[in-house]
N, C-alpha and C positions, 0 to 999 in steps of 0.2 A: 504494500500500499504506500502510496506517495502522499505528502502532505505539502501544501503550498502555504508559504508565509509571505507578508509583505512588510518590508521594513519601513521605518518611519520616513525614509526617503523615497517611498514609492517603488522600491525594486522588489520584484517577484523572486523568490528563492523556493526550491523544491528540495526536499529531502526524503529518503526512503525510511518509513518506519519499520523497524525489525524488533525482533524479541528483546535484543539487549537494550533498548531504550523505551521498554514498554511501560516502566514505572518511573515517575519523576517525583522529586521532592518538592513541597510547597511549604512556604512560611506564612503563618496566619497568626493574627493576634486572637486567642481564644478566650481570653480572661472574661468571665460573665456571658459568654456566648453559649446558647443551647446547643449542646452535644447530645445525640441520640445513640445510644448504643443498643442494638438488637441482638440479643443473646445473653445468656446469664452464666456461662461456664468459664473454663480457663482461659480461652481466647479473649473473651470479653474483660475478665480480669486484667490480663496483660494489658490490653488497651487502656483500660481505666487507670492502670498504675503509672502508664507512661503520660496521660494527660492531666492527672490530678494536681502535679505541681504547678500547672499553668491556670488553675482556678476557674475552669469553666463550669457551667451549670449542666450536669450530667443527668440524663434520664435513662434508665435501662429498663428494656421491654422484653420480657421473657416468661414463659410459663413457669420456669423454674430458675431462681436466682441463687448463686452459690453464697454461702455465709461470708466468705472473704470479701465479696463484692459489697455486700451490706455493711461491711465497716468503713467503707469510704462515704464521703458526704455526697450520695446520690439519690436521686428520686427513684424508687424501685417500683415498677409496674408488673406484678405477676399475672400475666395473661398473653394470648398470642399477638403476635404484631399486626397492626392494622395500618392500612394506607394514611389514616387520619394522623397518625403518630408523627408522620413527617413535617406536618404543619408547624411552622415556626422554628424548625431545626436549622441550625446554621451549618451543621456538618451532621451526617449519618455514618455510623460505623455499624457494618454487618458482621457478627461474630457468631453466627448459629452454626449448627451441625446439618442444617437443612439446605442443600443446594438450590432447590427451588425458591425458598425465601431469599437467600443471598443473592440469587440472579435477579430476582424481582426488584430487591432494593437497589442493585446496580453495583 
C-alpha cells in the first residue's frame, strides 16, 4: 500500500507502508482526559499501570474486572461493552480476549 503526503510547501511525496512501520508512537497530553479501557484482565492492568502516572480519568468496562485494577483510581463498570461507552472518550484501549470486540472497537 502506498501513502501520499503533501508537505507544507505543497510538494507531494509517496512512501510505501510496510509491516515494519505499521505502528507509530504518538505523544498526547492525557491528564484529566477520559480514557476508556475495554477489558478487565492482565492486559488491561498493564495498560492502566502505564497510564496512571499521567493522571487521566480512566473508565474500565468489562463483565469481570480483576482486583488489581480496582486498586487504581478508575471508574469500574462491570458489564459488556456497549458502543455508547465510546461517547466522550478521548482515547479507547481495547484489551479483551475477544477478537470480535477488539476488531469492532478498532
